[in-house]
VEXDREN-2710 file (C-alpha; in Angstrom, 1 decimal):
% VEXDREN-2710
k/r/px/py/pz
1/MET/17.8/-5.6/28.9
2/THR/18.3/-3.9/25.6
3/ALA/17.8/-5.8/22.4
4/ARG/20.6/-6.4/19.9
5/CYS/20.2/-4.8/16.5
6/VAL/21.0/-5.9/12.9
7/ILE/20.7/-3.2/10.2
8/VAL/20.2/-3.9/6.5
9/TRP/21.7/-1.2/4.3
10/GLY/21.5/-1.0/0.5
11/THR/23.7/0.4/-2.2
12/SER/20.5/1.9/-3.7
13/SER/16.8/1.9/-3.6
14/GLY/15.4/-1.4/-4.9
15/ALA/18.6/-3.3/-4.0
16/GLY/16.6/-5.8/-1.8
17/LYS/16.6/-4.3/1.7
18/SER/12.9/-4.9/2.4
19/TRP/12.7/-8.6/1.5
20/LEU/16.1/-9.3/3.3
21/ALA/14.9/-7.6/6.5
22/THR/11.7/-9.6/6.2
23/ALA/13.6/-12.9/5.8
24/LEU/15.8/-12.0/8.8
25/CYS/12.8/-11.3/10.9
26/ARG/11.4/-14.8/10.1
27/TRP/14.8/-16.6/10.4
28/TYR/15.6/-15.2/13.9
29/ALA/12.0/-15.6/15.1
30/ARG/12.3/-19.3/14.2
31/GLN/15.4/-19.5/16.3
32/GLY/13.3/-18.4/19.3
33/TRP/14.2/-14.7/19.4
34/ARG/11.6/-12.1/20.2
35/VAL/12.0/-10.0/17.1
36/ALA/10.7/-6.6/16.1
37/PRO/11.3/-4.8/12.7
38/PHE/12.1/-1.1/12.5
39/LYS/12.6/1.6/9.9
40/ALA/13.1/5.1/11.1
41/GLN/11.7/6.8/8.0
42/ASN/9.9/5.2/5.1
43/MET/9.0/6.9/1.8
44/SER/6.2/5.0/0.3
45/ASN/2.5/5.2/-0.7
46/ASN/2.0/1.6/0.4
47/ALA/0.7/1.9/3.9
48/ARG/-1.2/-0.3/6.4
49/VAL/-3.5/0.6/9.3
50/VAL/-2.4/-0.5/12.8
51/ALA/-3.6/0.2/16.3
52/LEU/-2.1/3.2/18.2
53/PRO/-0.8/2.7/21.7
54/GLN/-3.0/5.5/23.0
55/GLY/-6.1/4.2/21.2
56/GLY/-7.4/4.7/17.7
57/GLU/-5.6/3.7/14.5
58/GLY/-2.7/5.0/12.4
59/GLU/-0.5/4.3/9.4
60/ILE/2.9/2.6/8.9
61/GLY/4.7/1.5/5.8
62/ALA/3.5/-1.8/4.4
63/ALA/7.0/-3.3/4.5
64/GLN/7.2/-3.0/8.3
65/TYR/3.7/-4.3/8.6
66/PHE/4.7/-7.5/6.7
67/GLN/8.0/-7.7/8.6
68/ALA/6.1/-7.7/11.9
69/LEU/3.9/-10.5/10.7
70/ALA/7.0/-12.4/9.6
71/ALA/8.4/-11.9/13.1
72/GLY/5.2/-13.1/14.6
73/VAL/4.4/-9.9/16.5
74/GLU/1.6/-7.3/16.3
75/PRO/2.4/-4.5/13.9
76/ASP/3.0/-1.2/15.8
77/VAL/3.4/2.4/14.8
78/ARG/6.8/2.5/16.6
79/MET/8.2/0.1/14.0
80/ASN/8.0/2.9/11.4
81/PRO/7.7/6.2/13.3
82/LEU/8.0/8.4/10.3
83/LEU/6.2/7.7/7.0
84/LEU/6.5/10.1/4.0
85/LYS/3.8/9.6/1.4
86/PRO/4.8/11.4/-1.9
87/GLU/2.1/13.6/-3.3
88/ALA/4.4/15.2/-6.0
89/ASP/8.0/15.1/-6.9
90/THR/8.8/17.8/-4.3
91/ARG/6.1/17.3/-1.7
92/SER/5.1/14.5/0.7
93/GLN/2.5/14.1/3.4
94/VAL/4.3/13.4/6.7
95/VAL/3.0/10.8/9.1
96/LEU/4.6/10.8/12.5
97/LEU/3.8/7.8/14.8
98/GLY/0.8/6.9/12.7
99/ARG/-0.8/10.4/12.4
100/VAL/-0.5/13.1/9.8
101/ALA/1.7/16.0/11.0
102/PRO/1.1/19.0/8.7
103/ALA/3.6/21.2/10.4
104/LEU/6.4/18.7/9.7
105/GLY/5.5/18.6/6.0
106/ALA/6.3/22.3/5.8
107/LEU/9.8/22.0/7.2
108/PRO/12.9/21.7/5.1
109/TRP/14.3/18.1/4.9
110/ARG/17.3/18.6/7.1
111/GLU/15.4/20.6/9.7
112/ARG/12.7/17.9/9.8
113/SER/15.2/15.2/10.5
114/ALA/16.5/17.0/13.6
115/ARG/13.0/17.7/14.8
116/VAL/11.8/14.1/14.6
117/TRP/14.9/12.3/15.8
118/PRO/13.8/12.3/19.5
119/ASP/10.5/10.6/18.6
120/VAL/12.4/8.2/16.3
121/ALA/14.9/7.3/19.0
122/ALA/12.2/6.9/21.7
123/ALA/10.3/4.5/19.5
124/LEU/13.4/2.5/18.8
125/ASP/14.4/2.3/22.4
126/ALA/10.9/1.2/23.4
127/LEU/11.0/-1.6/20.9
128/ARG/14.5/-2.6/22.2
129/ALA/13.2/-2.7/25.7
130/GLU/10.5/-5.2/24.8
131/HIS/12.3/-7.6/22.4
132/ASP/15.5/-9.6/22.1
133/LEU/16.4/-8.4/18.6
134/VAL/15.4/-5.5/16.3
135/VAL/15.9/-6.0/12.6
136/ILE/16.4/-2.5/11.1
137/GLU/15.9/-1.6/7.5
138/GLY/17.8/1.4/6.1
139/ALA/16.6/3.6/3.3
140/GLY/18.2/4.3/-0.1
141/SER/21.9/4.3/0.6
142/PRO/24.0/5.2/3.7
143/ALA/26.5/6.8/1.4
144/GLU/24.5/9.8/0.2
145/ILE/27.2/12.3/1.2
146/ASN/24.9/15.3/0.6
147/LEU/22.5/14.0/3.2
148/GLN/24.8/12.3/5.8
149/ALA/24.6/15.1/8.3
150/SER/20.8/14.6/8.4
151/ASP/20.6/10.9/7.8
152/ILE/18.6/9.5/10.7
153/VAL/17.5/6.3/8.8
154/ASN/20.9/4.7/8.2
155/LEU/23.6/6.5/10.1
156/ALA/22.0/8.0/13.2
157/VAL/20.1/4.7/13.9
158/ALA/23.3/2.7/13.4
159/ARG/25.3/4.9/15.8
160/HIS/22.4/4.9/18.4
161/THR/22.2/1.1/18.4
162/GLN/25.7/0.0/17.4
163/ALA/23.9/-2.4/15.1
164/ARG/25.8/-4.8/13.0
165/ALA/25.2/-4.1/9.3
166/LEU/24.7/-6.0/6.1
167/LEU/25.1/-4.1/2.8
168/VAL/23.0/-5.5/-0.2
169/ALA/23.6/-4.7/-3.8
170/ASP/21.5/-5.6/-6.9
171/ILE/24.0/-7.4/-9.1
172/ASP/21.5/-7.8/-12.0
173/ARG/21.9/-4.1/-12.7
174/GLY/25.6/-4.4/-13.2
175/GLY/28.4/-2.6/-11.3
176/ALA/27.6/-4.3/-8.0
177/PHE/31.3/-4.6/-6.8
178/ALA/31.8/-0.9/-7.5
179/HIS/28.6/0.0/-5.7
180/LEU/29.7/-2.1/-2.7
181/TYR/33.2/-0.7/-2.6
182/GLY/32.0/2.9/-3.2
183/THR/29.4/2.7/-0.4
184/TRP/32.0/1.3/2.0
185/ALA/34.5/4.0/1.1
186/LEU/32.0/6.8/1.6
187/LEU/30.7/5.6/4.9
188/PRO/31.7/7.7/7.8
189/GLU/34.7/6.1/9.6
190/ASP/32.8/5.8/12.9
191/VAL/30.2/3.5/11.4
192/ARG/32.3/1.7/8.8
193/GLY/33.4/-0.9/11.4
194/GLN/29.8/-1.9/12.0
195/LEU/29.6/-3.3/8.4
196/ARG/30.0/-7.1/8.7
197/GLY/29.1/-8.5/5.3
198/PHE/28.2/-7.8/1.7
199/VAL/25.2/-9.4/0.0
200/LEU/24.9/-9.9/-3.7
201/ASN/21.2/-10.0/-4.6
202/LYS/19.4/-11.0/-7.9
203/PHE/22.3/-13.1/-9.3
204/ARG/21.7/-15.0/-12.5
205/GLY/24.2/-17.6/-13.6
206/ASP/27.1/-19.7/-12.2
207/PRO/28.3/-18.3/-8.8
208/ALA/31.8/-19.6/-9.6
209/LEU/32.1/-16.9/-12.2
210/LEU/32.1/-14.3/-9.5
211/ALA/35.7/-15.2/-8.4
212/PRO/38.1/-13.6/-7.7
213/ALA/36.0/-10.5/-7.2
214/PRO/34.7/-11.3/-3.6
215/ALA/38.2/-12.0/-2.4
216/GLN/39.6/-8.9/-4.0
217/LEU/36.8/-6.8/-2.5
218/GLN/37.5/-8.3/0.9
219/ALA/41.2/-7.5/0.5
220/LEU/40.3/-3.9/-0.2
221/THR/37.7/-3.4/2.5
222/GLY/38.2/-6.2/5.1
223/VAL/34.5/-7.0/4.6
224/PRO/33.5/-10.5/3.3
225/THR/30.8/-11.3/0.8
226/VAL/28.6/-13.4/3.0
227/ALA/25.7/-14.3/0.6
228/THR/24.9/-14.6/-3.1
229/VAL/21.1/-14.6/-3.6
230/PRO/19.8/-15.9/-6.9
231/MET/17.3/-13.9/-8.9
232/ARG/13.7/-14.6/-7.9
233/TRP/11.1/-12.8/-10.0
234/ASP/8.4/-13.5/-7.5
235/HIS/9.4/-14.0/-3.9
236/GLY/5.8/-13.4/-2.8
237/LEU/6.2/-10.0/-1.2
238/PRO/4.9/-6.9/-3.0
239/GLU/7.4/-4.2/-4.1
240/GLU/7.6/-1.4/-1.5
241/ASP/8.3/1.6/-3.6
242/GLY/6.5/1.0/-6.9
243/VAL/5.9/-1.4/-9.8
244/PHE/9.5/-2.7/-10.2
245/ASP/8.5/-6.0/-11.7
246/ASP/5.8/-4.8/-14.2
247/ARG/5.9/-7.8/-16.5
248/ALA/2.4/-9.2/-17.2
249/SER/2.1/-12.3/-15.1
250/ALA/-0.3/-15.3/-15.2
251/ALA/-0.8/-18.5/-13.3
252/GLY/-2.0/-21.4/-15.5
253/VAL/-4.3/-21.1/-18.5
254/VAL/-5.6/-17.5/-18.6
255/ARG/-9.3/-17.1/-18.1
256/THR/-9.4/-13.5/-16.7
257/THR/-7.1/-10.7/-17.6
258/VAL/-7.0/-7.9/-15.0
259/ALA/-5.5/-4.6/-16.0
260/VAL/-4.5/-2.3/-13.1
261/ILE/-4.0/1.3/-14.1
262/ALA/-0.4/2.2/-12.9
263/TYR/-0.7/6.0/-12.6
264/PRO/2.3/7.9/-11.1
265/ARG/1.0/8.3/-7.6
266/LEU/-0.5/4.8/-7.4
267/SER/-0.9/3.7/-3.8
268/ASN/-1.4/0.5/-1.9
269/LEU/-0.4/-1.6/-4.9
270/ASP/0.6/-4.4/-2.5
271/GLU/-3.0/-5.4/-2.2
272/PHE/-2.8/-6.9/-5.8
273/GLN/0.0/-9.3/-5.0
274/PRO/-2.4/-12.2/-4.4
275/LEU/-3.7/-11.9/-7.9
276/ARG/-0.3/-13.0/-9.2
277/HIS/-0.9/-16.4/-7.8
278/VAL/-4.5/-17.0/-8.7
279/GLU/-4.9/-19.8/-11.2
280/GLY/-6.2/-18.5/-14.5
281/VAL/-5.6/-14.8/-13.7
282/ARG/-3.3/-12.6/-15.8
283/LEU/-2.3/-9.4/-14.1
284/VAL/-1.3/-6.4/-16.3
285/TRP/0.0/-3.0/-15.2
286/ALA/-1.6/-0.5/-17.7
287/ARG/0.1/2.8/-18.6
288/GLN/-1.4/3.3/-22.0
289/PRO/-4.7/2.4/-23.7
290/ALA/-3.1/-0.5/-25.6
291/ASP/-2.4/-2.2/-22.2
292/CYS/-6.1/-2.4/-21.6
293/ALA/-6.9/-4.0/-24.9
294/GLY/-8.3/-7.5/-24.3
295/ALA/-8.6/-7.0/-20.6
296/ASP/-11.6/-8.6/-18.9
297/TRP/-11.4/-6.2/-15.9
298/ILE/-10.0/-2.8/-15.5
299/VAL/-9.0/-1.7/-11.9
300/LEU/-8.4/1.9/-10.9
301/PRO/-6.4/1.5/-7.7
302/GLY/-5.7/3.9/-4.8
303/SER/-3.9/7.2/-5.4
304/LYS/-2.0/9.6/-3.2
305/ALA/-2.8/12.4/-5.6
306/THR/-6.2/11.6/-7.1
307/ALA/-6.7/14.8/-9.2
308/ASP/-3.2/14.7/-10.6
309/ASP/-3.5/11.0/-11.4
310/LEU/-6.8/11.6/-13.1
311/ALA/-5.2/14.4/-15.2
312/TRP/-2.5/11.9/-16.1
313/LEU/-5.2/9.3/-17.1
314/ARG/-6.8/11.8/-19.4
315/ALA/-3.5/12.9/-21.0
316/ARG/-2.7/9.3/-21.8
317/GLY/-6.2/8.6/-23.3
318/LEU/-6.8/6.0/-20.6
319/ASP/-9.9/7.7/-19.5
320/GLN/-11.6/6.8/-22.8
321/ALA/-10.3/3.3/-22.5
322/VAL/-11.9/2.9/-19.1
323/VAL/-15.2/4.5/-20.2
324/GLN/-15.4/2.4/-23.4
325/HIS/-14.6/-0.7/-21.4
326/ALA/-17.5/0.1/-19.0
327/ALA/-19.8/1.0/-21.9
328/SER/-19.3/-2.5/-23.3
329/GLY/-20.6/-4.0/-20.1
330/ARG/-17.2/-5.3/-18.9
331/PRO/-16.3/-5.0/-15.2
332/VAL/-14.6/-1.9/-13.8
333/LEU/-13.4/-1.7/-10.2
334/GLY/-12.3/1.5/-8.4
335/ILE/-10.6/1.3/-5.0
336/CYS/-10.4/4.4/-2.8
337/GLY/-8.8/7.0/-5.1
338/GLY/-10.0/4.9/-8.0
339/LEU/-13.6/5.0/-6.6
340/GLN/-13.3/8.8/-6.4
341/MET/-12.2/9.0/-10.1
342/LEU/-15.3/7.0/-11.1
343/GLY/-17.6/9.7/-9.8
344/GLU/-18.8/13.0/-11.2
345/ALA/-16.5/15.4/-9.4
346/LEU/-13.7/15.9/-6.9
347/ILE/-14.3/19.0/-4.7
348/ASP/-11.4/20.2/-2.6
349/PRO/-12.3/23.2/-0.4
350/HIS/-9.2/22.9/1.8
351/GLY/-6.4/22.4/-0.8
352/ILE/-5.9/18.7/0.1
353/ASP/-5.8/17.1/-3.3
354/GLY/-7.3/19.2/-6.0
355/ASN/-10.6/19.8/-7.9
356/ALA/-11.4/17.9/-11.0
357/PRO/-14.3/16.4/-13.0
358/GLY/-14.6/12.6/-12.6
359/LEU/-15.1/9.9/-15.3
360/GLY/-18.9/10.0/-14.7
361/LEU/-19.3/6.3/-14.4
362/LEU/-21.0/6.5/-11.0
363/PRO/-23.3/9.4/-9.9
364/LEU/-21.1/10.2/-6.9
365/VAL/-19.3/13.3/-5.6
366/THR/-16.2/13.3/-3.4
367/VAL/-15.3/16.2/-1.1
368/PHE/-11.8/16.2/0.4
369/GLU/-11.8/16.9/4.1
370/ARG/-9.0/18.1/6.4
371/ASP/-9.3/15.0/8.7
372/LYS/-8.1/11.7/7.3
373/THR/-10.1/8.5/7.7
374/VAL/-7.7/5.8/8.9
375/CYS/-9.3/2.6/10.1
376/ARG/-9.5/-1.1/9.9
377/THR/-12.9/-2.2/8.6
378/GLN/-14.9/-5.4/8.7
379/VAL/-18.2/-5.5/6.9
380/ARG/-20.6/-7.8/5.1
381/LEU/-21.3/-6.7/1.6
382/GLY/-24.9/-6.1/0.6
383/PRO/-26.5/-7.5/-2.5
384/CYS/-24.2/-7.0/-5.6
385/ARG/-25.4/-7.0/-9.2
386/GLY/-24.1/-8.2/-12.5
387/ALA/-20.4/-9.0/-12.8
388/TRP/-19.9/-8.6/-9.1
389/SER/-22.9/-10.7/-7.9
390/ALA/-20.6/-13.3/-6.5
391/LEU/-19.7/-10.9/-3.7
392/SER/-23.2/-10.6/-2.4
393/GLY/-23.3/-11.3/1.3
394/VAL/-19.6/-11.9/1.6
395/ALA/-18.0/-10.8/4.9
396/VAL/-14.8/-8.9/4.1
397/SER/-12.1/-7.2/6.1
398/GLY/-9.6/-4.6/5.0
399/TYR/-8.6/-1.0/5.8
400/GLU/-9.4/2.6/4.8
401/ILE/-7.0/5.5/4.3
402/HIS/-8.6/8.5/2.6
403/HIS/-9.3/12.3/3.0
404/GLY/-12.2/12.1/0.5
405/GLN/-15.7/11.6/1.7
406/THR/-18.0/10.3/-1.0
407/ALA/-21.8/10.5/-1.4
408/PRO/-24.4/10.2/-4.1
409/HIS/-24.8/13.2/-6.4
410/PRO/-28.2/14.6/-5.3
411/GLY/-29.0/16.2/-8.6
412/LEU/-28.2/13.2/-10.7
413/VAL/-30.0/10.8/-8.4
414/ALA/-33.0/13.1/-8.3
415/ALA/-32.9/13.2/-12.1
416/GLY/-33.2/9.5/-12.2
417/GLN/-29.6/8.3/-12.7
418/ALA/-29.7/5.0/-10.9
419/LEU/-27.1/4.1/-8.3
420/HIS/-27.0/0.9/-6.3
421/THR/-25.6/1.2/-2.8
422/VAL/-23.7/-2.0/-1.7
423/VAL/-22.6/-0.6/1.7
424/PRO/-23.6/2.9/2.7
425/GLY/-20.6/5.2/2.6
426/LEU/-18.3/2.4/1.5
427/ALA/-19.3/0.8/-1.8
428/TRP/-21.5/1.6/-4.7
429/GLN/-22.5/0.0/-8.1
430/SER/-23.7/1.4/-11.4
431/ALA/-27.3/0.5/-12.5
432/ALA/-25.9/-2.0/-15.0
433/GLY/-23.9/-3.6/-12.2
434/ASN/-20.5/-3.8/-14.1
435/VAL/-18.9/-0.7/-12.4
436/LEU/-18.1/-1.1/-8.7
437/GLY/-16.4/1.4/-6.5
438/VAL/-15.2/0.7/-2.9
439/TYR/-13.2/2.5/-0.3
440/LEU/-12.0/-0.8/1.2
441/HIS/-8.4/-1.7/0.6
442/GLY/-7.3/-5.3/0.8
443/LEU/-10.2/-7.0/-1.0
444/PHE/-7.9/-9.4/-2.9
445/GLU/-6.0/-10.3/0.3
446/ASP/-9.2/-11.6/1.8
447/ALA/-9.6/-15.3/1.2
448/ARG/-13.3/-15.1/1.1
449/VAL/-13.2/-12.6/-1.7
450/LEU/-10.8/-14.7/-3.8
451/HIS/-12.9/-17.7/-3.3
452/ALA/-16.1/-15.9/-4.3
453/LEU/-14.6/-14.3/-7.4
454/PHE/-12.2/-17.0/-8.6
455/GLY/-12.9/-20.1/-6.5
456/ALA/-9.2/-19.7/-5.5
457/ARG/-7.1/-19.6/-2.4
458/ALA/-4.4/-17.1/-1.6
459/ARG/-0.9/-18.2/-1.0
460/PRO/-0.6/-18.1/2.9
461/LEU/1.7/-15.4/4.1
462/SER/3.3/-17.9/6.5
463/SER/4.5/-20.0/3.6
464/ILE/6.0/-16.9/1.9
465/PHE/7.9/-15.9/5.1
466/ASP/9.1/-19.4/5.7
467/ALA/10.4/-19.7/2.1
468/LEU/12.3/-16.4/2.5
469/ALA/13.9/-17.7/5.7
470/ASP/14.7/-21.1/4.2
471/GLY/16.4/-19.3/1.3
472/ILE/18.8/-17.2/3.5
473/ASP/19.5/-20.3/5.5
474/THR/21.2/-21.8/2.5
475/GLN/22.4/-18.7/0.7
476/PHE/24.3/-17.2/3.6
477/GLN/27.7/-18.6/4.5
478/PRO/27.4/-20.9/7.6
479/GLY/27.5/-19.1/10.9
480/VAL/27.1/-15.6/9.5
481/LEU/23.5/-15.1/10.7
482/GLU/24.5/-16.4/14.2
483/ALA/27.6/-14.2/14.3
484/LEU/25.5/-11.1/13.6
485/VAL/23.8/-11.5/17.0
486/ALA/26.6/-13.1/19.0
487/PRO/27.7/-13.4/21.7
488/GLY/24.5/-14.9/23.2
489/ARG/21.2/-13.3/23.8
490/PRO/20.8/-10.2/25.9
END
């Protein structure tokens, strides 16, 4: 038997495809369907580590990772067979079925699509053979007419599966009805009939004020508006593509302000989502020194282009803000690329990332290797000092994704510059104890870490998924979700 398929298209990036696909995964799983998520090609520096069918571990986009959890299935590289991780405006690292594929990265965009389609189709067909329903997420817009001939994410997948489609628009930005109509009009005729409903997302105000536009739109297109979703500033899922909601957020009376440096190639920002819900914590995205003023902690997150982001940091004067913060004895945390920045130097003999002097807050040197470390990691932290002493002996789990290999600077250590090793090859502290660098992503998603640092509990993912499913249960017109997968189960 071959699974039925539902595809979520958007009128643009950021329209709401990822959260809607996640909600559909949960909603259909609660009806008893065996559900798998799928996105043929994802462009994001938010990645997660999952097991490979042939053994070892590989990467998929974070959105499909969370969608799999919402569906109650094990995340699988087939759920996101192609992952593009931007390194510059015109260059991305290409990950095929979990592994870096340098040859694909050198191909022109259109040629690459044709080359990878057999792998994409095979992954999708394998998922369909093992499940009742596949919830597919599109990318960008299916109406990019300059790319339609090579669009494997929206159009080729829709044709291959004959999936029934929803089209979602962000009405908060204005022009939603024009976006919906224009997208419908520019869809190729052979897939236009697969579109079964329009979804208005991020609506603020009285839904009655939308009339008569939905009826007029249906008269023009034959497609009904099947849901109006109210604005939710925090649905509980991280943004997939970047910091869209970068307002400072706080839960309760603020006791700790955490400033996360939001450099251009920031990666794995989803790991900070739990901090938005910790009582007494204020989360700030810092792009200039003033954003760090008054911060208790400064966090240097992961980066897909460490040397370039370090240059951006210096150009903005944020390097001095971080150094001065550390000099005052306040906590600084570097994660993965952020850890590399805290050291003395970045050395790149293979042209992977770039050479650069570090911030000099830890006597470490990072060398970028050709091979990429991609693994899930469980470890018990060693004794921690100073501001991070609460983490001493805490068992943590997370994941690593990095080309850089970091070690103590032999000359500085020999000259007497102290360095405290928390976990060999994974985590180090300054002599004073306030600067901590780790390679492990996912610290703040670990309940044990949140409890140790804040005495807090993270909001369970299951409750987030259920709330999303409850929402679409009431926001969609009766019978629409059932009709998308009718008649009956395969």
